[in-house]
Steps between C-alpha positions, in 0.01 A plus 500: 500500500784738590661452159165544321448829682852613413447400136176701494678812619779445249244474219336824611836677522602380155175631352505848661868578535618770261825690544501838324876490457468188281200586285676694223755225454233231483305688233796489264673173586415132515758280668597156373673190632861575595451873566648628824247728669438689820179444694438807711305541821532873583385591850311809610778596741778417247726355771312168468536481121565147377572334168592171335750453218408192301503323164173444314422132446152536353204731454190366674158486330397805705800697375707483816859372510649186647861569600804350663649725766852639480484758778246664729467749784459322833231588752205543263214247512490374142225253584240773448590551135688194371379145435763224549526227236689178575748399228767236454867562419414536131237762572204274432196541725462203735138549599598517867357788702741792496338633817603182683864567406497875573533514878618862535327743263760767579763283335520397135696207362587365155534151646190310389277805467403754239256784566210652311520877541246768399573645158416853617806491725748379237736737319827483312788443740688824430183710512394343829841544659513868404148555632583358841826697511304819423250422775782433746681822412190710562441319828859564611459875447176498698659294778797735521261790549326308778831434674592872488827460312676839482580472129161489329421788269156595381635453148562133582145462625373662180709255299345217700156627400598483133643152551180390675292628212706318237492176705116497526523608864327836474302407812815577699522859379259651759716358782813636330331842484464488878865397524603805295300740717633333814860527380449866412377558858831398658764589241570816298429407139767737367802373692383195698558665838291344779253746647495572868180354650338842531578570133313186396170605652360717214606237246328227700172688494509477119570127521215438743267719290574264213434190711181637655371602158568150370320335792199728455490429128519123548264389780596132465869582542414719800301216658773243443774731629315605817376153596622384840521144366598536139348278232828384345325263262317798351810722509705238318254493211651823367863607464391865512311454826776290659776751433285805572415370846865416559619843382234688698598309814861606467430862408247555778709321766812699410309829518363405841842405636639833381289673766727349766813670366658758733504783247142458383387810692710712266257413222260751360214504752226501239655212304559300818140545608384388157725193512361398837147544368575279203649232721193514720278451195716203405460346844856548626414763762203455729 
């Protein structure tokens, strides 16, 4: 019964799974036996991206691909999207249940098993590798902003936006916009000099104006961000929502912590009052 249930979910996943990054390639290319391909499983948060590099053994009647595995990213549960096929040393199907042989669905083997993978996820090897490299590069820039590295220019963040757009990751751009405004709140854009805490205050009011405006414009985002117990299943449905919530968290927390700096009372009184009001609206000051 357990294997029937798992097979049901696999069938559903194979029928509904469609990766936007692969669609254009699939429209123009049909793979054949012997082709080396990349089967991509891009994740909403990017850090959990996974892929398989394999060799096509056959095209199934439904248009999917049966492959032997050469390499794969560990940690991903491939059992939700791949169907194991038992084969002998010559690559002939034995009729034995592949599920019985596949004990750990986070591991793939070429020893006695081939795998049917969804065609929508299959691209040319070089194209797939470049796509995942592009995704990783954008994610690294975003992560460096989150970790407050001193050398991170707004120009680099703007370049990351262009890279995200060309890599079919435009959903990340709103979070990168927050990153740009946040960076401009703490560093002089002309020479990179860090602002004194009191100098950051008027810049932070612009950042929080942007965030508050976004939350007011998007009630669902506002609800998800403010929830005491966040609905991560819902958040993970959208790359834009995932990274926006992550970016808003950082920007708002950093602005709140700035109020504890010794020199904050040197800030413009009107701007400081406005900043505190914004943080109160955002639930950081009670």
